C-alpha positions, 0 to 999 in steps of 0.5 A: 500500500502507498505510504502517506506523505506530506507531499502530494507528489510523493504519494502519487509517485508511490501509487504509480510505482505500485501500479507498475509493479502489478502490471509487470506481474500480470505481463509475466503471467500472460507470457507464461514465464515461471517465477519462484515465490516464497508462497510456494514453500508455504503451500508445500508446508500446508499440504504436508501439515499434520494436525497435532491433535491426531498425534495425541495419545489416548486419554488416561483412565482406561475404560473410564477415560473421558472419551465419547465411546466410554460416555455412551457405553456407560449411558447405555448401561445406565439405561439398562440397569434403570429399566430393570431396577427402577429408581431404587438402583439410581443415585443423583451425584453431586460434587462439593464446591471446594471454594465454598464452606459453612452455611453457603456450601455449594454442591454441583450436580454432575449426573446420575449413577446406576448400579446393580444393587445386589452385587455392587455398593454405592462406594464401589459403583462410584469408585469404579467410575471415579475417573469419568466422574471427576473428568466430567465434573471438571469439564462442566465446572472448570472455574469452580472444580477444575483446579481440584481434580483428584481431590473432589468430594462426591455426595449422593442423593436418592435418584430423581430427587433434584426438585426436592433437593432444590426445595430443601426437603428435610427428607432428602439428604446428601450422603458423602461417598468415600472412594474405596481404597482398592487400586484401579485394577482390583476394582476393574476385576471386582466390578464389571462394566455391566453392573454400573452406569452413568447418565452425565449432566449436560450443560450448554453454553448458555446453561448455568448448571444445577447446584444446591446450597447446604450447610457442611 
């Protein structure tokens, strides 16, 4: 582009030079002459470019890594268990906000958990799916929970009691679930994927998420 100058004649001169350069370039194209440009190198680099996303290793967590196939599989298991056992096999899952305390302690709803009650306890069901639960909780509440990954405290309520919980129904309490001390491999052998399921909370860009306020 032409440079600004206090002299009108200088501006006119720069503009004419720019026009002449463009004219020379067009003449070379019409005459079929080849000319090397740095842009050619850029095009080659773009053609050979491979997105670093494709080279990422699989997410950590094994069969409970926060990945679409695992989320959908656990959703199917949740639906299958609930279809047979009803709400008695379901718990609403909440995470305590570590930035709050006292009478204003906030608990974020992260989803619903189902289990085969005859073979799996609440603690075992949550421990078996702990990685997926923690990953999802931090993703839907990155500001409040993201920095506490690995240290989150989980609580459960009876299934499908979100409305009663939000109304502070005294008959609905939040029970803290202590993650079992068994290592991951032991828990995988102890609890089958067919015995537990998750229906994780979905938060849109405009959603504010569901939470309740309780005293510690």
